[in-house]
C-alpha positions in Angstrom: 31.1 -13.1 -21.0 32.2 -16.2 -22.8 35.5 -16.0 -21.3 34.2 -17.0 -17.9 33.1 -20.3 -18.9 36.5 -21.7 -19.9 38.0 -21.1 -16.4 35.0 -22.8 -14.9 35.4 -25.7 -17.1 39.1 -26.0 -16.6 38.4 -25.5 -12.7 36.0 -28.3 -12.8 38.5 -30.5 -14.8 41.2 -29.8 -12.4 38.9 -30.5 -9.4 38.0 -33.9 -10.9 41.7 -34.5 -11.4 42.4 -33.6 -8.0 39.7 -35.8 -6.6 40.7 -38.7 -8.7 44.4 -38.3 -7.9 43.4 -38.1 -4.0 41.3 -41.1 -4.4 44.2 -43.1 -6.2 46.7 -42.1 -3.5 44.4 -42.8 -0.6 43.7 -46.4 -2.1 47.3 -46.9 -2.4 48.2 -45.9 0.9 45.3 -47.9 2.4 46.6 -51.0 0.7 49.9 -50.3 1.8 49.0 -49.9 5.3 46.7 -52.9 5.2 49.7 -55.0 3.8 51.8 -53.7 6.5 49.5 -54.4 9.3 49.0 -57.9 7.9 52.6 -58.6 7.9 53.3 -57.1 11.1 50.4 -59.4 12.5 51.9 -62.4 10.8 55.3 -61.8 12.4 53.9 -60.9 15.8 51.9 -64.1 15.8 54.8 -66.1 14.5 57.1 -64.7 17.4 54.2 -65.5 19.9 54.1 -69.0 18.8 57.7 -69.5 18.8 58.2 -68.2 22.3 57.4 -71.1 24.7 57.4 -69.2 27.9 54.0 -67.6 27.0 50.6 -69.2 28.2 49.1 -68.8 24.7 51.1 -71.7 23.5 49.4 -75.0 24.2 
């Protein structure tokens, strides 16, 4: 019966590793998406400000 403890321990270790990996990948993807959105918004606002025909330009 002692052989059933090792797979459970390794299973929990693999589960913890999977959770850590998913958190790491999710955080990296979130940072990349946030950076992409920030750069896209910056370029969009720059294009909006450079266009003189828009009424948003004072």
